[in-house]
C-alpha positions as CSV (number, residue, x, y, z in Angstrom):
1,M,126.7,135.6,-70.4
2,S,125.0,139.2,-70.0
3,R,125.5,140.4,-73.3
4,I,122.2,142.2,-74.5
5,R,117.0,121.0,-62.7
6,S,118.7,115.5,-61.8
7,V,118.6,114.2,-59.7
8,A,119.0,111.1,-61.9
9,T,117.5,107.6,-63.2
10,S,116.6,104.7,-61.2
11,A,119.2,102.9,-59.1
12,L,120.9,99.9,-61.4
13,G,121.9,98.4,-58.4
14,V,125.5,98.6,-58.7
15,N,127.5,99.1,-55.8
16,R,130.2,101.8,-56.3
17,R,133.0,100.1,-54.4
18,T,132.2,96.8,-56.2
19,V,132.8,98.6,-59.6
20,L,135.8,100.4,-58.5
21,A,137.3,97.2,-57.2
22,A,136.4,95.4,-60.5
23,A,137.8,98.2,-62.3
24,G,141.0,97.7,-60.4
25,A,141.1,101.1,-58.9
26,L,140.2,102.1,-55.3
27,S,140.5,105.8,-55.6
28,L,140.0,108.8,-57.7
29,S,143.5,108.4,-59.0
30,A,142.2,105.5,-61.2
31,G,140.0,108.1,-63.3
32,V,136.5,106.7,-62.2
33,G,133.5,109.0,-61.1
34,Y,130.3,108.2,-60.1
35,A,126.8,109.5,-60.6
36,L,124.4,109.6,-57.4
37,R,121.4,108.1,-58.5
38,P,117.8,107.8,-56.7
39,T,114.9,106.3,-57.8
40,E,112.7,108.6,-60.1
41,S,110.1,108.6,-57.7
42,Q,112.6,110.5,-55.3
43,A,114.1,112.8,-57.9
44,A,112.2,115.9,-56.6
45,T,112.4,115.5,-53.3
46,T,115.2,113.3,-52.1
47,S,118.8,113.7,-52.3
48,P,121.1,110.7,-52.2
49,S,123.6,110.1,-48.9
50,A,126.9,109.8,-49.0
51,G,127.2,106.3,-48.0
52,G,125.4,102.6,-48.6
53,G,123.2,104.1,-51.4
54,Q,123.0,102.1,-54.7
55,E,124.9,104.1,-57.3
56,A,125.4,103.7,-61.2
57,P,128.8,104.1,-62.5
58,V,129.9,106.9,-65.0
59,A,132.5,106.0,-67.7
60,H,136.1,106.3,-66.7
61,S,138.6,108.4,-68.5
62,G,140.6,105.4,-70.0
63,R,143.6,107.3,-69.7
64,A,144.2,106.6,-65.7
65,T,146.8,104.1,-66.2
66,E,148.9,105.8,-69.0
67,A,151.6,107.4,-66.4
68,A,153.1,104.6,-64.0
69,S,154.4,107.9,-61.9
70,P,152.1,110.8,-62.4
71,A,154.3,114.2,-62.6
72,P,153.0,117.7,-62.6
73,Y,153.6,119.4,-66.0
74,S,153.0,122.8,-67.7
75,K,153.0,121.6,-71.5
76,G,149.8,122.5,-73.5
77,T,149.0,124.9,-70.5
78,T,148.9,128.9,-70.1
79,L,151.7,128.1,-67.4
80,A,154.1,127.4,-70.6
81,S,152.9,130.1,-73.1
82,V,149.7,132.3,-73.9
83,A,148.8,133.8,-77.1
84,A,150.2,137.4,-77.2
85,P,149.6,140.2,-79.8
86,Q,153.1,140.7,-81.5
87,S,154.2,144.4,-82.2
88,G,152.2,146.8,-84.4
89,S,149.1,148.7,-84.3
90,G,145.5,148.5,-85.6
91,Y,145.0,144.9,-86.4
92,R,147.4,142.6,-84.5
93,R,148.6,139.6,-85.2
94,L,149.1,136.7,-82.2
95,G,152.0,134.8,-81.6
96,D,153.6,132.8,-78.9
97,G,153.8,134.7,-75.7
98,G,155.1,134.0,-72.1
99,G,153.3,131.7,-69.7
100,W,151.1,132.9,-66.6
101,P,152.6,131.8,-63.3
102,R,150.6,130.0,-60.5
103,V,149.7,132.4,-57.8
104,V,149.2,131.1,-54.2
105,R,146.2,132.8,-52.6
106,S,146.3,132.3,-48.8
107,E,143.1,134.5,-47.9
108,L,141.2,131.3,-46.2
109,A,144.3,129.6,-44.6
110,T,147.7,130.1,-44.3
111,P,149.6,127.6,-46.7
112,K,152.0,125.1,-44.7
113,S,155.4,124.5,-45.8
114,G,156.0,120.8,-47.2
115,R,152.7,120.3,-48.2
116,A,153.6,119.4,-51.8
117,G,155.5,116.3,-50.4
118,R,152.4,115.5,-48.4
119,R,149.4,116.1,-50.6
120,T,147.1,113.4,-52.1
121,A,144.8,114.1,-55.2
122,L,141.0,113.9,-54.4
123,A,139.6,115.3,-58.0
124,A,140.5,116.5,-61.1
125,F,138.4,118.0,-63.8
126,V,138.0,120.5,-66.6
127,Q,135.4,123.3,-66.9
128,F,134.4,124.7,-70.4
129,T,132.1,127.6,-70.0
130,D,130.2,130.2,-72.4
131,L,131.1,128.3,-75.8
132,H,128.1,130.5,-77.5
133,L,127.9,128.0,-80.3
134,Q,126.3,130.5,-82.8
135,D,124.1,129.7,-85.8
136,V,124.9,132.9,-87.4
137,Q,122.6,133.3,-90.1
138,H,119.7,132.9,-87.9
139,P,116.9,135.4,-88.4
140,L,116.3,136.8,-84.9
141,R,119.9,137.8,-84.1
142,L,120.5,141.2,-82.9
143,E,123.7,142.0,-85.2
144,Y,122.1,145.4,-85.8
145,L,122.6,146.5,-82.2
146,R,126.2,147.2,-83.5
147,S,125.0,150.5,-84.8
148,T,124.9,151.9,-81.3
149,D,127.3,149.2,-79.5
150,V,130.5,148.4,-81.7
151,H,130.8,144.9,-79.6
152,A,127.3,143.8,-79.8
153,W,128.2,142.1,-83.3
154,R,131.8,140.5,-83.4
155,P,133.7,139.4,-86.3
156,Q,134.7,136.1,-85.0
157,E,131.1,134.8,-84.4
158,A,131.1,132.4,-87.5
159,L,133.9,130.4,-86.1
160,T,132.4,129.4,-82.8
161,V,132.1,125.5,-83.9
162,Q,135.6,125.4,-85.2
163,G,137.1,127.0,-82.2
164,A,135.1,124.7,-79.7
165,I,136.1,121.6,-81.6
166,S,139.9,122.8,-81.2
167,L,139.3,123.2,-77.3
168,V,138.2,119.5,-77.4
169,E,141.3,118.7,-79.2
170,R,143.3,120.3,-76.4
171,V,141.8,118.6,-73.9
172,N,142.0,115.3,-75.4
173,A,145.6,115.8,-75.8
174,L,146.5,116.6,-72.1
175,Q,148.7,114.4,-70.0
176,G,146.5,114.7,-66.9
177,A,146.3,117.1,-64.3
178,P,149.1,120.0,-64.3
179,A,149.6,120.4,-60.8
180,T,149.4,116.7,-59.7
181,G,149.9,114.7,-62.7
182,A,146.8,112.8,-61.6
183,P,144.2,111.5,-64.3
184,L,141.5,114.0,-65.6
185,H,138.3,112.5,-64.7
186,F,135.6,114.5,-66.3
187,V,134.5,117.7,-68.3
188,M,131.7,120.2,-67.1
189,T,130.2,122.8,-69.1
190,T,128.8,125.6,-67.0
191,G,126.3,126.9,-69.6
192,D,125.7,128.9,-72.8
193,N,126.6,125.9,-74.6
194,T,124.5,127.5,-77.2
195,D,123.8,131.3,-78.2
196,N,120.4,131.5,-79.8
197,N,118.3,129.0,-78.3
198,A,118.1,127.4,-81.5
199,H,118.0,123.5,-82.4
200,S,120.8,123.6,-85.1
201,E,123.0,125.0,-82.1
202,L,121.9,122.3,-79.8
203,E,122.8,119.7,-82.1
204,W,126.4,121.0,-82.9
205,F,126.9,121.4,-79.2
206,M,126.2,117.5,-78.8
207,K,128.3,116.6,-81.5
208,V,131.4,118.9,-80.5
209,M,131.3,117.2,-77.2
210,S,130.5,113.5,-77.8
211,G,131.7,113.5,-81.5
212,G,130.6,113.7,-85.0
213,R,130.4,115.6,-88.3
214,I,129.0,119.1,-88.0
215,T,127.5,121.4,-90.7
216,P,127.8,124.9,-89.1
217,N,125.4,126.4,-91.5
218,S,121.4,127.0,-91.8
219,G,119.2,128.2,-94.5
220,D,120.6,127.8,-97.7
221,P,123.0,124.6,-98.0
222,R,124.8,126.1,-100.9
223,H,126.2,129.5,-99.3
224,Y,125.9,131.7,-96.5
225,E,123.4,134.4,-96.1
226,G,123.9,136.9,-93.5
227,V,125.4,140.4,-92.1
228,Q,128.7,139.4,-93.6
229,N,127.7,139.1,-97.3
230,S,125.5,142.0,-96.7
231,A,127.4,144.6,-98.1
232,L,126.6,146.4,-95.2
233,K,129.7,148.7,-93.9
234,L,128.7,148.1,-90.5
235,Y,130.1,144.4,-90.6
236,W,133.2,142.7,-91.5
237,Q,132.5,141.6,-95.2
238,P,135.5,139.0,-95.4
239,D,134.9,137.9,-98.9
240,S,134.3,141.4,-100.5
241,T,136.7,144.1,-101.2
242,T,134.6,146.5,-99.9
243,R,136.1,149.1,-97.6
244,D,133.9,148.3,-94.3
245,H,134.2,149.4,-90.6
246,D,136.4,146.4,-89.8
247,K,138.8,146.5,-92.7
248,A,139.4,150.3,-92.1
249,L,140.8,149.0,-88.7
250,G,143.0,146.5,-90.4
251,F,140.8,143.6,-90.9
252,P,141.8,141.3,-94.0
253,H,140.1,140.7,-96.8
254,L,139.9,136.8,-96.9
255,K,138.3,135.6,-100.1
256,G,136.5,132.0,-99.6
257,F,136.1,133.0,-95.7
258,L,132.3,132.5,-95.7
259,A,132.6,129.2,-97.8
260,A,135.0,127.8,-95.4
261,A,133.3,129.0,-92.3
262,I,130.1,126.8,-93.1
263,R,131.9,123.8,-94.5
264,E,131.7,120.3,-93.0
265,V,134.0,119.8,-90.1
266,Q,134.8,116.8,-87.9
267,S,134.7,116.7,-83.9
268,P,136.6,113.8,-82.4
269,G,134.7,114.1,-79.3
270,L,135.8,114.4,-75.6
271,K,138.1,111.2,-74.6
272,L,136.6,111.7,-71.1
273,P,133.0,111.7,-69.5
274,W,131.4,115.1,-69.7
275,Y,128.8,116.9,-67.7
276,S,126.6,119.8,-68.5
277,T,125.1,122.8,-66.8
278,V,122.5,125.0,-68.4
279,G,122.9,128.8,-69.2
280,N,120.4,131.6,-69.8
281,H,121.4,131.3,-73.6
282,D,120.3,127.6,-73.3
283,T,117.1,128.4,-72.0
284,L,115.8,131.9,-73.5
285,P,115.8,132.8,-76.9
286,L,118.6,135.1,-77.5
287,G,119.6,134.5,-73.9
288,C,117.2,137.3,-72.5
289,Y,113.4,136.7,-73.7
290,G,111.2,134.4,-71.9
291,S,109.3,134.1,-75.2
292,H,108.7,130.2,-76.0
293,G,104.9,130.9,-76.1
294,D,105.0,134.0,-78.6
295,P,103.9,132.4,-81.7
296,Y,105.2,135.3,-83.8
297,L,108.7,134.9,-82.8
298,A,108.7,131.1,-83.1
299,E,107.4,131.6,-86.5
300,A,110.0,134.6,-87.1
301,A,112.8,132.1,-86.1
302,V,112.4,129.7,-88.9
303,A,111.1,132.0,-91.7
304,G,112.7,133.8,-94.6
305,K,113.4,137.2,-93.4
306,K,116.3,138.7,-91.4
307,L,116.7,142.2,-90.1
308,M,120.3,143.4,-90.7
309,S,120.3,147.0,-90.1
310,V,118.3,149.7,-88.2
311,S,119.4,153.1,-87.0
312,A,121.6,153.8,-84.0
313,A,118.7,155.4,-82.1
314,D,116.4,152.4,-82.6
315,A,119.2,149.9,-81.7
316,K,119.7,151.9,-78.5
317,K,116.1,152.0,-77.5
318,L,115.9,148.2,-78.0
319,Q,119.6,147.6,-76.2
320,D,118.3,149.5,-73.0
321,A,115.1,147.7,-73.0
322,I,117.1,144.4,-73.0
323,K,119.9,145.7,-70.4
324,N,117.3,147.3,-67.9
325,A,115.1,144.1,-67.9
326,K,112.1,146.3,-69.4
327,D,110.8,143.4,-72.0
328,P,111.6,140.1,-70.4
329,K,108.9,138.2,-72.3
330,G,110.0,139.7,-75.7
331,A,106.7,141.8,-76.5
332,G,108.5,144.7,-77.3
333,Y,111.1,142.9,-79.2
334,R,108.1,141.5,-81.5
335,D,106.4,144.9,-81.8
336,F,110.1,146.0,-82.7
337,L,110.4,143.5,-85.8
338,K,106.9,144.4,-86.9
339,A,107.6,148.0,-87.2
340,H,110.9,147.2,-89.3
341,A,109.3,144.5,-91.3
342,R,109.8,146.4,-94.6
343,S,113.6,146.6,-93.6
344,M,114.1,143.1,-93.6
345,R,115.9,141.0,-96.2
346,S,115.0,137.8,-97.6
347,V,116.8,134.5,-96.5
348,T,116.0,130.7,-96.8
349,G,113.8,129.7,-93.9
350,D,114.9,126.5,-91.9
351,D,112.8,124.6,-89.3
352,R,115.8,123.4,-87.2
353,R,116.5,127.3,-86.2
354,A,113.2,126.7,-84.0
355,P,113.8,127.6,-80.1
356,Y,114.3,124.5,-78.1
357,T,112.7,124.1,-74.5
358,P,114.1,123.0,-71.5
359,A,112.5,119.3,-72.5
360,D,114.2,119.5,-75.8
361,Y,117.5,120.2,-73.9
362,L,117.2,117.3,-71.9
363,K,116.2,115.1,-74.3
364,A,119.4,115.9,-76.6
365,H,121.4,114.9,-73.4
366,L,119.8,111.6,-73.1
367,D,119.7,110.6,-76.7
368,P,122.2,107.5,-77.1
369,A,123.3,109.2,-80.2
370,H,125.1,111.8,-78.1
371,Q,126.5,109.9,-75.4
372,G,130.2,109.7,-76.3
373,H,132.0,108.7,-73.3
374,G,129.1,109.3,-71.1
375,P,127.5,109.3,-68.6
376,V,124.2,108.6,-69.9
377,G,122.2,112.0,-69.9
378,H,125.7,113.7,-68.9
379,G,124.2,114.1,-65.7
380,Y,120.5,114.6,-66.5
381,S,118.0,111.7,-66.4
382,S,114.4,110.7,-67.1
383,A,113.8,112.2,-63.5
384,N,114.6,115.4,-64.8
385,L,112.4,115.2,-67.6
386,S,109.4,114.2,-65.6
387,A,109.8,116.8,-62.9
388,G,110.9,119.7,-65.3
389,T,114.1,120.3,-63.7
390,Q,117.7,120.8,-64.6
391,Y,119.6,120.4,-61.5
392,Y,121.2,117.2,-60.5
393,V,124.1,115.9,-57.9
394,F,126.9,113.0,-59.1
395,R,129.7,111.7,-57.3
396,I,133.1,112.3,-58.3
397,S,135.2,110.0,-56.0
398,D,134.7,108.5,-52.4
399,D,135.8,111.7,-51.0
400,V,133.8,114.3,-53.3
401,I,130.4,115.0,-54.8
402,G,129.6,117.5,-57.7
403,I,126.2,119.4,-57.7
404,S,124.9,121.3,-60.8
405,L,122.4,123.9,-60.5
406,D,120.0,125.7,-62.7
407,T,120.5,129.5,-62.4
408,T,118.4,130.6,-65.2
409,D,115.2,132.4,-64.7
410,A,112.3,131.2,-67.5
411,G,110.8,134.5,-66.8
412,G,113.1,136.2,-68.8
413,H,116.4,138.5,-68.7
414,Y,120.1,137.2,-68.7
415,E,120.6,137.4,-65.1
416,G,119.9,134.5,-62.9
417,S,118.4,133.1,-59.4
418,I,116.8,129.8,-58.4
419,G,113.6,128.8,-56.9
420,T,112.8,127.6,-53.2
421,A,112.5,124.1,-54.0
422,Q,116.0,123.9,-55.7
423,L,117.7,126.0,-53.0
424,A,115.9,123.7,-50.3
425,W,117.2,120.6,-52.3
426,L,120.8,122.2,-52.4
427,D,120.8,122.7,-48.9
428,R,119.5,118.9,-48.1
429,T,122.0,117.6,-50.6
430,L,124.9,119.1,-48.8
431,K,123.9,118.2,-45.7
432,D,123.0,114.3,-46.7
433,N,126.5,114.4,-48.0
434,K,128.4,116.0,-45.2
435,D,131.1,113.4,-45.1
436,S,131.9,114.4,-48.7
437,H,133.7,117.5,-50.0
438,A,131.4,119.2,-52.5
439,V,132.2,121.4,-55.6
440,V,129.1,123.3,-57.0
441,F,128.6,124.0,-60.6
442,S,126.6,126.8,-62.0
443,H,126.1,129.0,-64.7
444,H,125.7,132.4,-62.9
445,T,127.9,134.1,-60.6
446,S,126.8,134.8,-57.3
447,T,127.0,138.8,-58.1
448,S,124.7,138.0,-61.3
449,M,121.7,136.3,-59.8
450,D,119.8,139.3,-58.8
451,N,116.7,138.4,-61.4
452,T,114.0,137.2,-59.2
453,R,110.8,137.4,-61.3
454,P,108.7,134.5,-61.0
455,D,109.2,131.0,-63.2
456,P,106.3,130.9,-65.5
457,A,105.8,127.2,-64.9
458,R,106.1,127.7,-60.9
459,P,104.2,131.2,-60.7
460,G,103.9,130.9,-56.8
461,E,107.0,129.8,-56.0
462,K,109.6,132.4,-54.7
463,R,113.2,133.2,-56.5
464,H,116.3,133.7,-54.3
465,G,119.5,135.4,-55.8
466,G,123.3,135.0,-55.2
467,A,123.2,136.3,-51.5
468,E,120.8,133.6,-50.4
469,V,122.8,130.9,-52.3
470,L,126.1,132.0,-50.5
471,S,124.4,131.8,-47.2
472,V,123.4,128.3,-47.6
473,L,126.9,127.2,-49.1
474,G,128.5,128.9,-46.4
475,A,126.6,127.2,-43.8
476,H,127.9,123.9,-45.0
477,A,131.7,122.9,-44.1
478,N,131.8,120.5,-47.1
479,V,131.8,123.2,-49.6
480,V,135.2,123.8,-51.1
481,A,134.3,125.4,-54.4
482,W,131.3,127.3,-56.5
483,V,132.6,126.8,-60.2
484,N,130.7,129.1,-62.7
485,G,130.9,131.5,-65.8
486,H,128.5,133.9,-67.3
487,I,130.4,137.2,-66.9
488,H,133.2,135.9,-69.5
489,K,135.9,137.1,-67.1
490,N,138.4,135.4,-64.8
491,V,137.6,136.1,-61.4
492,V,138.6,134.0,-58.1
493,T,136.6,135.1,-55.2
494,P,137.3,133.9,-51.4
495,H,134.0,133.3,-49.1
496,K,134.1,133.3,-45.6
497,G,130.9,131.7,-44.2
498,S,129.6,131.2,-40.6
499,A,131.7,129.4,-37.7
500,G,134.9,129.6,-40.0
501,R,133.7,127.8,-42.8
502,S,134.8,129.1,-46.1
503,F,134.9,128.2,-50.0
504,W,136.4,129.6,-53.1
505,E,134.4,130.9,-55.9
506,I,135.8,130.4,-59.4
507,S,134.7,132.1,-62.5
508,T,136.2,131.4,-65.8
509,A,136.3,133.4,-68.8
510,S,134.2,132.6,-72.1
511,H,135.4,130.7,-75.3
512,I,133.6,133.4,-77.2
513,D,135.4,136.8,-76.3
514,Y,139.2,136.7,-76.0
515,P,141.1,135.2,-74.7
516,H,139.3,132.1,-75.3
517,L,139.8,130.1,-72.2
518,A,138.9,126.8,-70.3
519,R,140.2,125.7,-66.8
520,I,141.4,122.6,-65.0
521,I,140.4,122.3,-61.5
522,E,142.3,120.3,-59.1
523,L,141.4,119.4,-55.6
524,V,144.0,118.0,-53.3
525,D,144.1,117.0,-49.5
526,N,147.6,118.5,-48.2
527,K,147.6,116.4,-45.0
528,D,147.8,119.4,-42.7
529,G,144.5,120.4,-42.0
530,T,144.2,122.3,-45.1
531,I,142.9,121.6,-48.8
532,S,144.2,123.3,-51.9
533,L,142.5,123.9,-55.2
534,F,144.6,124.3,-58.3
535,T,143.3,126.3,-61.1
536,T,145.3,126.0,-64.4
537,L,143.9,127.9,-67.6
538,I,144.1,126.0,-71.2
539,E,143.6,127.5,-74.7
540,S,142.3,125.5,-77.7
541,A,145.2,123.4,-79.6
542,A,144.9,125.8,-82.4
543,P,148.2,127.5,-83.2
544,H,149.0,130.9,-81.7
545,R,150.3,132.2,-85.0
546,T,147.4,132.6,-88.2
547,D,147.9,132.1,-91.8
548,F,145.4,134.1,-93.8
549,A,145.8,131.7,-96.7
550,D,145.1,128.5,-94.3
551,L,141.4,128.0,-94.1
552,S,141.3,124.6,-93.0
553,Q,139.4,123.5,-89.7
554,T,142.4,124.0,-87.6
555,G,143.4,127.4,-89.6
556,L,139.8,128.8,-88.8
557,A,140.0,127.9,-85.1
558,A,143.4,129.5,-85.0
559,L,141.8,132.7,-86.8
560,Y,138.9,132.5,-84.2
561,R,141.1,133.4,-81.5
562,E,142.9,136.1,-83.5
563,L,139.6,137.8,-84.8
564,A,138.5,137.7,-81.1
565,Y,141.4,139.7,-80.0
566,N,141.0,142.2,-82.7
567,A,137.1,142.8,-82.4
568,P,136.4,146.5,-82.1
569,G,135.5,147.2,-78.7
570,A,136.7,143.9,-77.1
571,N,137.3,144.0,-73.5
572,K,141.0,143.4,-73.2
573,T,140.7,142.6,-69.1
574,L,138.7,139.5,-69.5
575,G,141.8,137.4,-68.7
576,G,141.8,138.4,-65.0
577,S,144.7,139.4,-63.1
578,A,147.4,136.9,-62.0
579,A,145.5,135.7,-59.1
580,D,142.6,134.9,-61.0
581,R,144.0,132.8,-63.8
582,N,146.7,130.0,-62.5
583,T,146.4,129.6,-58.7
584,E,146.8,127.4,-55.6
585,L,143.5,128.2,-53.6
586,V,144.2,127.2,-49.9
587,L,141.3,126.7,-47.5
588,K,141.1,125.1,-43.9
589,K,139.6,121.5,-44.1
590,G,136.2,121.3,-43.0
């Protein structure tokens, strides 16, 4: 988010239809998806065709046969209920609110009567985006920007891991796809899975998704060391009676909060296969600096000094440089830290806070310890590792493919773009799979891809923005949706391409800023010349009501949401309008 490359492994010699038959399921509704896997030698240049290829199976949901007669439902989704503030002023407690209705959108095609009785489910999956799992004690964090921008640091940030685990628990409890009752087949993350580009955060993300024990702490294993026990009134000091900025607004005194926040937690891991898409916070230190080659910043990340406060004037200069892309390599940030070295406080250094590279990101996904319910590599492969890419294509069903793009720019800055090679690959992949509907995934939206500075690894390659990606997608009749995140807001946009072609762009709110959402997306054939995309938002499994005395894993996940709602400077419009939330998006069949 704007706050401050698979083409897969070698073919396994398994025919998709053979595996489908062996699984006792001949359609997507049986809960089986398949990855398109060319040989490694073809990975950088060849996309798989829709028919006849050798394709490797992906793990199926295991819940495909639970319901003999799938039926629509609303329980556990925002159709039934949404967390809402209760009466009062200042710090407002959350409770159960009314659900959000489903809105039919007809900008791209006229909905035809009787379609509910005709339709056939083609695909159903869940989108996570912008989890921003944070090592909040990391020495390079920019919390001190709060002196000029109150929302540059948020009181809920220490609870990102607990909140994400609760989201996993929600997905695991779902009965299927809400609009059709069909089984859910996978989860796709659309980037900013981590926040500081730290190894500690990457490990936490992999365990949140695939399961495991997580201690969301770094530095001193005995206690928290950071801005929330600094005695600085600029930040919420939960364990202290200090009258800080946030307590003046009604934030509570919660003795034991910090010890609870860094206590070990357990993630069950998703009971579905999951795929991964990369975001700017997963590629760039702090999400904005192309500084992987800077030895000073690399050492500062793991060292024992942390800057916690600067003047408002100095903070504004640094924030303006970030927002205006005046320091994409982080040289100015390095000089800023050096200039404020005397103001730094001592903390416990930790090598786990070191920045991770794109290769490290791929290796973590390929690690068998993090396979969970699959697939191996979660979309990525050793071919990506060899080629230095983070984009890939996978088969969802006989009729649908998924394409994951890498829209991050390693040259620095938080906005995105893609290189010529990836754009050509996208065009070729869509052409080669013209008989399959295509769902495209990325981190950045069409309007946030205007950062075309060169990739240091490919200095001679041209970069392309959102308008050019829209042009390529609009030229292919099989594209039905572009699903993304980055802007932390629910926005659904119709796009009309050439020759009557059209598709929907679906941008989903984050799980760091309120209202903390993920999105279920269902693709159905209405059997009348139109297709519908159903989008249904979900919250985490944590209760809407909080109990300040409950500092358990679940209690903290509930508190995570409430703190986010009350965060000073929080944007209360990120939920979007009714037409951007729970929808039926109709379009003509290509």
